[in-house]
N, C-alpha and C positions, 0 to 999 in steps of 0.2 A: 400841444393839443390841450384844449380849455375841458374844465371839469363837465360840461354838459355833456360835450363829445366823447370825452372818457369813460363818462356814465353809461350813456348809450352803448358803446363799444363793448362794455363790461357786460351790459345785458344781453347783447347778441353774442357774444362768447359761453357765458353761463346756459344759454338755450343752446348751443350747440356742445358743450362737454358736459353737461349735466342733464342727463334723461328726466331727473325729477323736476326738472324747472318748470312751472306751470306757466307764469306770467311775468313781464315786466314789473306789474307793481309789486309782487311777491318778492322776485330779486330784490330790487332795491329796496324793500325794508325789511327784508329776512335773512339774506345771504351775509354771514360774516366776513365771508373773504373778501366779496365785493367792497365791502364797508371798511376791511383794512386797506384794501389797494388804493381807495380813493384817499384814503386818510395818509397813505402813506405819499401819494402825490403831491398831497399838498406841504408836508413836513420837508419833504425832499426839496420842492421848490423855496420854502424858507430858509433850508439851510445852503442852497446854492447861494441865497442872497444874503448869507452871513446874518441872518437876524439869530439872536443868542436866544436860548430857554426854549422856546416854543416847539421848534422841531421835536426834541425829546419828549417834551411835555404831551405832545400831539401820539408822539408814539408810543409811551408808557400808558396812556390813556385808551387808546386805542387797544394795548395788548391786554387791559385791564375789561373792557367791553366784549372782545372777540374773542381773546386766548392763543391769537397773532401777534407775535413782535416782528416789528420790519424796521431794523435800524433806518433813521433817515437817510443815512450817507448810501446806502443800497441803492444801485442802478439797476432799473427794472425796463425791461422791453415793452413793446405793446402786445394787448392781446394774452396779457399773464391771468389764470386764473387759478385761485385754491379753493379745491374742494372740501367741504367740510371746514377743516383748517385749523381744529383746536391743536395747541401745541405746536404750532409752527414757529421755527424762530430763523431769519435771515440776517447775517450778520453784517457787520456795516461796509465793509469792502466787498461784498457780493456783487456779482454783476449777472444778469440776467436777460437772456435773448429775448427773441418775440415768440409769441405762440407757446409758451410753457404751461405745464401744468404741475401743482403739487397737491399733494394729499394730505391727510393729516398727520401731525406727528413730524413731519419731517423738518432737519437741521441742516442749515446750509452754513455752517462754522468755522470755525477756526480749531489749532490744536495746540493752542499755548498762548505765551504771553508775547510772542512776536510783534513787530509792527510793521507797518506799510503795508502791502497787498497781502493778506491773511486769509480770506475768505476765497470760496469759489468762485470759478466763472462759468456760467452755462450757455452753451450755444442758442440756438434756435429749435423752438421743438420739443424740448426734452420733456421727459415725463418721471417725475420723481414719486414714487408709489407711497404708501402708508408706513411711517415709523422710519422710514432710510435716512441715513446721516451723511452728508458729503462735506469733508473735511478738510480744513489747511486750502493754501493758494493753487490748487489745482485748476486744470481746464476739463469739462467736459464736454464733447464735440457735439455737431448737430445731431437731432433725431435720436438721440439717446434715450434707452429705457433703463430705469433703475428700479430693481424689483423691490417688494416691501421687507422692511427691514435690513437692507443692504446698509454694508458701512461703507463707504468709498473713498479710501486716503490715495489713490493715484490717479493720474489722468486718464480720460478715456477717448478715443478718436472718434470721429462721426460713424453713425448708422450701428452702434451697439447696443447690446441690452447686457447688464449686470447683475449679478445677483451676489447672496453670499455675507459672510463676514470672514476676512474681509472681501470686498467686492471681486468678483471674477467675471470676465465677459466671457458669455455665454453662445453670445450669438453676433455676428458680424455681416450686416446687411441680409438679416432674414437666414443665413447658414449657422447652423448648431457646431460648435469651434469645441463643446465639451460635452461628457456623457449625460446621460440623463440623471446623473446624480447630483448635478445642478442646475435642474430646471428650475424655471419660476417658481414652480408650485410644488416643488421638493427641495428647498433648500437647505442647505448643510447646517448642523448644529454642532458647533465648536465644543460647547459643554459637554454634550453627549458623547462627543468623540472622546474628551479627555478623561470623562468617567469609566468608558470602557476601557480604555488604555490603563489605568489605574487597576480596574477590577482583573484584567489579564496578569498583569503583575503580582496582585495580592494572590491570586489564585497559584501563579510559578512559586511565589515563596512559600506559600502554605504544603505545595506538594514537597518542595525542597526540606522544609522542616518536619514534614513526616518521614521522608526516607534517612533524614539524621536520626531522628527518633529510635528508627528502626534497628540502627548499628549500635 
């Protein structure tokens, strides 16, 4: 697909997925997500044709201008859209299918210094909400929704909703499989859980000390 056709498609996708989109003119000139994707298409093409330096230069310049970092090696399907986008990071061996949507602060990253395929593979029609992290060489199936702030380190099958840290599947094909505790609007807080556990242990120790002093 040529850049003009890609730009037209990006404008259409932005209008469909962003209710704040007003006009093609505004989208082309003010949407950082669109700028980052178009720049990536150029950088990826240059990398595929083994042209040195310029793919990474384009990637880093685009990060400086938009706050979105997409490695030139990432493979991205059609009708991909980044809404707002500040802080989005997409790693080198990431593969993204068609019709996917990412919000600000999303990381599609690795888990260490491993080589080879070390970043996630997203299927078609995947939504990754604000601040979510998808880490490692895992596969996220088609039609998956990942909740805000989730940390996903295990594969996810098709048609699921994932929330929490670490990510847990709460819905499969629209049917809830976990309690309201894991609803996407009531996400688990592991730090708070740890503090409550420590508090209960301290209360128990204080009670035991008081009983010892009485003796």
